[in-house]
N, C-alpha and C positions, 0 to 999 in steps of 0.2 A: 599804486596809488592808494594810500591809506590802507584799510583792512582787506587786503588780498585782492587787489586788481592788478594783473600783469599778464602778459602773454609772452612767453620767451620764444614763441613761434606760432605760425598759423596752425590752428588746431589744438593748441595747448590749452588745458582748462584754466579758468581764472583762479581756481584754488585746488591744490592737492592735498590729500591726506593719506597716510599710511597707517592709520590707526588700527590696532588689533579689534577683531570682532568676537573673539572667543571668550577671553576672561572678562567677567563682569567689572565694571568701574565702581568705585566707591560712590556711596550716595552723595548727591548734590546738596550742599547746604548754603543758604544764602548768606551773604556778608552783610556788612553794616549799610544802612541807606545813605547813599550820597546825594548831594544835590544834583549833579549832572554826570552822566557817562557820554563820553565822546568816542565814537567808533571811527578810528583811522587816524594815524599820526603824520599825514602829509601836510601840505601848506595849509589847508583849511581847517583840519583838525587840530594842528599845533596853535594856530591863531586863535580859534575858538577856546581851546582848553586854557590857554594863557590868559585871554581877556577875562574869562569867567572866574579864574582862580584868583587873579590879581583884584577882582572886585568883591572877593570874600567867599565865593562858593567852594564847597568841597567837590573836587573833580577827579574822576578816574579816566584816563586816556588809555584806550585799548588799541592794540595794533598787532597784526599777525607777524610783522617783521621784528627783528632783534634790534633795529635802529630806526629812530625817527627820521622823517624826511620825505616818506612815500616815494613814488616813482620818480618824480622831478628831480628831488634831492637825493636820489639814491647814491651811496658813496661806498668806497671799499671798507671792508672790516679792517680793524686796526693791525691784525696780524699780516696783512699784505704790505704794511710799511709804506703805503703811498705818502710821498712828501707833500704834494700839492693837489689834494682832492678837488679844490676849488677850480682847477684848471679846465674841468669839463663841465662847468656850470656857469650860468650868469644869475646875478642876484643872490650870490652865495651868502653875502653879509646878512641878507634878510633872514635866511634860514638860520645862520649862527646866532643871530639876535633873538630869534624865537626860541631856539634850544637853550641859550643861556637863561632867558626869562622863564622858560618852563622849569628849569632846575631850581629856580629860586622862588617859585610860586606856591609850592606846597601841593601841586597837583601830583596824583599818583600816575606814573607812567608804567603800564602793565604791557610789557613786550610778550611776543609768542602767544597771544590770545586771538584765536580764530573764532570770530563771532559767526554762529550759524542761525541764530533766531533771536528777535527781540519780541516781547510780549508786553502789552499794556495791561496791567492788573486792574481788578475791579475798583480799587481806591485811587486810580489815576496814576500811580507810579509805574516805573518801567523795569523791566527785567531783561538783562542782555545774557543770552546763553552762550558760553565759548568752550571750545576745545583749547588746550594748552600745549606748549612745547613748540620747538622750531617747526615742526611739520604737523602740529596737531595731534600727535601720537601719545602724549603723556596720558596716564590712565585717569587722572581726576579732572573731570569737566568741572567748569565753574559757573556760577550765577552771580552776576553783579547787578545790584538794585540801585535806582536813582529816582529822583523826583522829576527829571527831565532827560531827554535824550537828543543828542545831536549826531547826525550821521554825516560822515565826511569820507565816504568809502571809495571815491574816486571813479575811474573808468577802466575799461579794457579795450584792446584793439579790435577794430572790425576788419575782418577779412573777406575779400572776394576771391573765390577759387578760379583757377585757369589751369589748363593742361601742364602737368609737372610740378604743381605746387607742393606735392608731397615728398619730393625728392630731399634727401638731406642736403643742407646748405642753404635752404629756404627758411628764413627765420622772420618774425615779425619786426617791423621797423623800430618799435619801442623795445622789443626784445634785444635787438642788436645794440641799442644804446644802453639797455640794462647790463648787458654782458660787459660793455666797455666800463660804465660807471662803477660797477660793483665788483667785477672780477678783473679788470684792466686787460681783458682779451678781446680779440677781434673775431668776427664770424667767418672771416676768410682774408686773403691778401688783396683780392680784387673783387670788390663789393659793388654791385649795382643796387641803388636805392630806388624804390618805386612805390607807386600807389597814388594817394592824394591827401592833401592837407599840410599845414605848416609844419608839422613834426619832421616831414622830410628833409627840410633844409637844415634843421638842427642836427639830425642824424648824420646827414651826409658831411656837414662841416666837422662834426666830432670825430667821425671815421678818418676823415682825411688828415686831421690834425694829429690823430694817434698813429698815422702811418700807413693806414690802408690806401690802396689805389681804388678811387671811385671813377669809373668810366662814364657814369651818366646818373643824373638825378632825373627819373621819369615820373612826371606828374600828369595825371589823367584830366584834371580840371585846367582852366585857364585863369591867369591871375587879373584879367581885365574886369572880372566880375566885381572886384573890390571897388572899381571906379564908379560903379552904380550907387554907392553909399558914400558920398564924399563927407557928409557930416560926421559919420562914424570914424572915418579916417582923420579928419581934422582933430577931432576931440580925443583921440588916442595916439598921439605922435610916437609914444614909446613903441608901439607895434611897427611903425615904419623904421624906427631905428634898429629893431631887432631883426627885421627882414634885410636892412641893409648891411648889417654886421655879418648875418649868415652869407649873404650874397657876396660880400667882399671876400670872406673866407673861401668861398667855392671858386671865385675867379683866381685867388692866389694859388690854389692847388689846380687850377686849370680843369675845373669839373663842369662841364656843360649841363644846363638844365633843359629838358626837352618837355615842353608843355603840350597839353592835348595828345598825350601819348600814353601808352600803357604796355606792360610786359604781358603778352597774350600767350606765351608759351616758355617754358623752361626746358632745356636740353641737358641730357646727361644719362648715365647709367647707374653708378653707385652713388653719385652726387652731382651737384650742379657744375655743368661745364660751360654753359652759354645760355643766353635768353634771346628771345625774339621780341622786339620792341615795335610796335605798331602804331601809326597815327590813328586818332580817333576823330570822328564828327562830333557835333555838338551833343548828340545823345549818347556818346560814349561807344558807338559801333566801330569796329575796326575798319579801316578804309582799305579795300583790296589793293594788293600790290605795294603797300608801304612797309611791310615787314624787314626789319633790319636785325641781323644777328650780332649781338655783342658778347664777346668772350668774357667769363668771369668765373669765380669759384664759390660765390655766395650771392644770394639775393636778399636784401632787407626790404619787405613790402608790408604796407599797411594803408587802409583807406579810413583814416580817421578813428575816432575813439567813440566808445558807447557808454553813457553813464551807468554806473553799477549801482542799481536801485532796488535789487531783491529784498533786502531787509524791509525797505519801506513800503513796497508794494504788496508784501505778504501781511502787513497789518492794515492794509486798505487805503494808503496814501494815494491821492490823486496824482496824475501825471498830465504832462503837456507834450504835444507833438513839437519836435524841434525841426528846424529847417532842412536838416540832412536826413530826415526820415527816422531818426531815433526818438527814443522817449526820455524825457527828464522829469523830475518831480515839479509838480505846481506848488510854488512858494509865495508867501505874502510879502509885504514890505520889510517884515522883521525876519525873514528866512524860515518862518514856521511852515509846516506842511498842513494839509487838510485835516490831519489827525492831531487834536491837541496834545501839546506837550512834547512833540517830535519836531525838531528842527533839521535842517540840512544845509550844507554848505559846499562849495566847490563844484566839481564836475557832476555831482548828483543833479543838479539843476540845469546842466548844459555845459559842454566843454568850453573853457575860456582861458585857461593858462593859470599859472602859478599866483600871479598878482591878484587877478580877480578872486582866486580861491581864498588867498590871505584876507582880502577885503571882506569877503562873505563870511568867513569864519570869525573875524573879530567883531563883525556886526551881530552874528548869531549869538556870540558869547556875551556881548553887552545886553542884548535884548532878553536872553534867558536870565541873566542876573537881576535885571530890572524886574522881571516877572516874579521870580522867586523871593526877592528881597522886598517886594511890595513898593517898589519905587517907580516914579514916572518915567516912561520911555522917552525918547527924543533927546533934545539938547543939541548943542553945536557939534559934538564929535559924532554922534549917531547920525545927524543930518549930512555931515560931510562924508561918512562912509556910504550912506545910501546913494548919494549923487555920484560917488566914484563908482559904486556897484553898478548903477544904471547905465553909466557911460561905457564901462567896459562889457557889460552884458549885451549892450547893443552891438558893439564890435563883434562879440562872440557870435551873435545870430548872423551877422553878415559873413563871418568866416565859415559857419556852418552851412549857409546857403551856397557859398562860393564853391565849396568842395563836395556838394551833395552828389552821389553817384547818379549818373544818367541811366535811363531805362535800358540802353542798348548794350550795357556791359555783358549781358547774358550771352551775346553773340560770340564771346571768347570761348564758351564751353563747348566741347564735344560730348557726345553722349557717353563717352567713356570716363569723362573727368570726375573724380570723386568730388561730391559736394559736402556730404557728411563723412568726415574722415574716421570719426569714432566708430560708426557702424558700416563704414565703406559702402555708402549709397551713391551711386553715379548719377551724373545729371540726367542720364537716359530713363532711369527709373522714376525719377521726379517727374519728368515731362510726361512719361506714361500715365503716372497717377492724375495728372492734370488734364491731359488730352483725351485719354481713353476711360479713365475711371471717374471722372467728374469732380476731382478735388478743386476747390477754389480758395483755400487758405492754408497756411503753414500747418495748423493743427491736423487738418485732414490729411495732407501729405504725410505728416509724421505718423499718423495711425495706419496709413496704407504701405509706408516704406521703412518706418523706423527712423528716418532722418530726424536728429535732434534727440533721440533717446540715449545717447551715449554718455561718456564721462564728462563732457563739457556741458551737457544738458542744452544744447542748442546755442550756446554763446557764440561759437564760431560759425555754425552753418546757418543760424536763424535768418540772417538777412538774405543770403543766397536762396534758401528755400521760399522765403516770402516773395521775392522777386520773380522766381519762376512760377509760383503759384499765381501771381497777378497776371501773367501772360502779357507783359508789356504795359499793363496799366500801373496805377499807383499802388505800390504795395502797402500792405498793413505793416505797422511797426512790429517788430518781434516781440512776442510776449515776454515780459520781464517778472513775471509772477512765478516764484518758485518757493515752495514750503521751506526748503533748507537752502541756505546761501552757500554752504560749503559741504562736502561730503562728510557725513556724520556716522560713526560705528553705532551698531545697535546697542552696544554696551552703555553708550553715553545716554541713549534714549531710556534704556532701563534704569539708569541711575537717578532719573528724575523722581522727585518725591511723588508718591501715589496721590496726595492731596493737592499737589500743585496743578494748576491749570496748564494743560498740555499746550506745547506751541501750535500755531496754526498749521494745518494740514497734516497733523501727526495723530489725529484721533482715528 
């Protein structure tokens, strides 16, 4: 989603780079000063870039991918010869319209740009530092300068560990969908879809439509929690239509949905052979004696999405706690953050789907244009966008609360279950750090066990470590402040001009 959010599987880093570290990179020279830099070419970034460019701003749209669309509108490369890429999407026309408008807007679409830091200069302008190339390994890092910055960096998958989750054949739910959308391949022939959140229904219906056998959709939460917010349901009827569409597709393919259940163990030697599905109580504790074995050769699992906000928090942007225990950016009515000149849209403020992201992106683009062009903000168009945003954001908060992990999920873990895959730290070592060494937060656990010090920098294990450290209480949201948003070779840091202000955390 946007500039580098995706997880092809549990434990996969949000961004990968194979950039060389031996040869020095050429010195970085700043380019021309644009009006606006947009980071992320998903739904929010596209809408923001188009709106600002059509109102007269010079815009540079940066994205790590070679194609626009982010994760939601991920589609096959032309070389694969897909005849109907829209078959795996809804609202495809909204994407193609934005793509067409972008091409005619005059905005620069810079693909293969992996933004690792943004810096607010003393004069109030912004500099985005990026590695270039499909995997960020090109020798020439770049700096893009602008008067304003819009972050539309999307989100990455949240994973909760369980015995066997490191076996080949276990992939992220979003990763399974990405494999299908971009590569036209399936993670297996018989795929169980599990976790929590509305993404599961979309993933299962897509896999079934593509020919996979889906023995079950296993949802840890219950859908009745939506009934507690009737106003949000009534004012967002399109969400009910989406749910009914996916439900009808699953019924057509005879895919059962098991609510208040979870995959609590994966079985196999060299790869997935079966999973155990257990019923859960209201706190997500497995109920004894309810485990049932389901034969499969792949498991697509995910427990919602985490806003990708590292670029913003590194420059001091305020955050807000979301109902599912994650952090999103605190934004005002115009989508501006607490740091002047930095706006954000889409999943960075809380996960809410493509339509909400497009609305927030357009609103931010219009508000930025009004600010930079010295015009009055507001008007009928902006007012309508704000009302639509508020309506959909209210539903997003209901959805977040409905699928928030219960405290009892840690009961799935044996002491030998790896929690941090990168550093191979099992749950038993984390529990030892908490029970015997006095750790009371994820940072202390990290110092005692190395959990979170690996390649993904805690993106995959942060939630699990925080929950174990809380000992059944309310866990603190995983820290999202990282000085570098993607892996950066030393040669890129050395290429920065000696007179330039170093990015936060690199002094």
